C-alpha positions in Angstrom: -22.8 62.4 -13.9 -22.2 66.0 -14.8 -22.4 67.5 -18.2 -20.6 70.8 -18.7 -20.9 73.5 -21.5 -18.5 76.3 -21.9 -18.9 79.5 -23.8 -17.5 83.1 -24.0 -14.2 82.4 -25.7 -12.9 84.5 -28.5 -10.3 86.8 -29.8 -9.0 89.6 -27.6 -6.2 92.1 -27.7 -3.5 91.9 -25.0 -4.5 93.8 -22.0 -8.2 93.3 -22.6 -10.7 91.2 -20.8 -13.0 88.3 -21.4 -15.5 86.3 -19.3 -15.9 82.6 -19.7 -19.1 80.7 -18.6 -19.8 77.1 -17.8 -23.2 75.7 -17.2 -23.5 72.4 -15.4 -26.2 69.8 -15.6 -26.7 69.7 -11.9 -26.3 72.2 -9.0 -22.8 73.4 -8.5 -23.6 73.1 -4.8 -23.4 69.4 -5.2 -20.0 69.6 -7.0 -17.1 69.4 -4.7 -14.8 71.4 -7.0 -15.6 73.1 -10.3 -13.3 75.4 -12.2 -11.2 75.9 -15.3 -8.1 74.3 -16.9 -6.4 75.3 -20.1 -4.2 73.7 -22.7 -2.0 75.7 -25.0 -0.4 74.4 -28.1 2.5 72.0 -27.3 1.7 72.1 -23.6 0.1 70.0 -20.9 -3.3 70.8 -19.6 -3.0 72.9 -16.6 -5.1 74.2 -13.7 -6.3 77.8 -14.0 -8.7 78.3 -11.2 -11.2 76.3 -9.1 -13.8 76.9 -6.5 -15.0 74.4 -3.9 -18.5 73.9 -2.8 -17.6 75.7 0.3 -16.3 78.6 -1.6 -12.6 78.2 -1.4 -10.7 79.4 -4.5 -7.5 78.2 -5.9 -5.6 80.0 -8.7 -2.6 79.2 -10.7 0.4 81.5 -10.0 0.4 82.7 -13.6 -3.2 84.0 -13.3 -3.2 85.2 -9.7 -4.4 88.7 -9.5 -5.6 88.8 -13.0 -8.3 86.2 -13.1 -11.4 85.8 -10.9 -13.5 82.6 -10.6 -17.1 82.8 -9.3 -20.0 80.6 -9.1 -23.8 80.9 -9.2 -25.4 77.9 -7.6 -28.9 79.1 -8.6 -27.9 79.1 -12.3 -25.6 75.9 -12.1 -22.9 78.1 -13.4 -19.3 79.0 -12.9 -17.5 81.9 -14.5 -14.0 83.1 -15.2 -13.4 86.7 -15.4 -10.1 87.2 -17.3 -8.5 90.6 -17.0 -5.1 92.0 -18.3 -4.8 89.2 -20.8 -1.5 88.2 -22.1 -0.3 86.4 -25.2 0.6 83.4 -23.0 -3.1 83.0 -22.0 -3.9 81.8 -25.4 -5.3 78.3 -25.0 -8.4 76.1 -25.1 -10.1 76.5 -21.8 -12.0 73.6 -20.3 -14.6 73.6 -17.5 -14.0 70.8 -15.0 -16.2 69.3 -12.3 -14.7 67.1 -9.7 -17.2 65.0 -7.6 -16.3 62.8 -4.7 -17.7 59.4 -4.9 -20.0 58.3 -2.2 -18.4 56.5 0.8 -15.0 56.8 -1.0 -11.9 58.8 -1.1 -11.7 58.7 -4.9 -12.9 61.4 -7.4 -14.8 61.5 -10.6 -13.9 64.2 -13.1 -16.0 65.6 -15.8 -15.1 67.9 -18.6 -16.6 70.3 -21.0 -15.7 70.4 -24.7 -13.5 73.6 -24.3 -13.7 77.1 -25.7 -10.8 78.8 -27.4 -9.3 82.0 -26.1 -6.8 83.7 -28.3 -4.9 86.8 -27.3 -3.2 89.0 -29.9 -0.7 91.8 -29.6 
């Protein structure tokens, strides 16, 4: 079981920056993948960025070069530094943890409650 709490959302001007934080109830070292998804009004939830326990990162094409994901295992935290924000980045951002079940090829997913990011012109 993993509990996740996000923070850092808010209102920001286009071109500005924002940093999101997610604190997990267990060490991120034990979480196979942890990262961020977002859901904009009228759209499906989509992957933004993830980082594996081994440090491998993955970004959506739409945020590549603008967003940076990082983790701090000592603080059980993962962060999303968002730069050069665009109107299309407006969404609810959710922290996600994916943990592989023991002796299994299946995954267990855990989600935070979400934090709103609104980008204005």
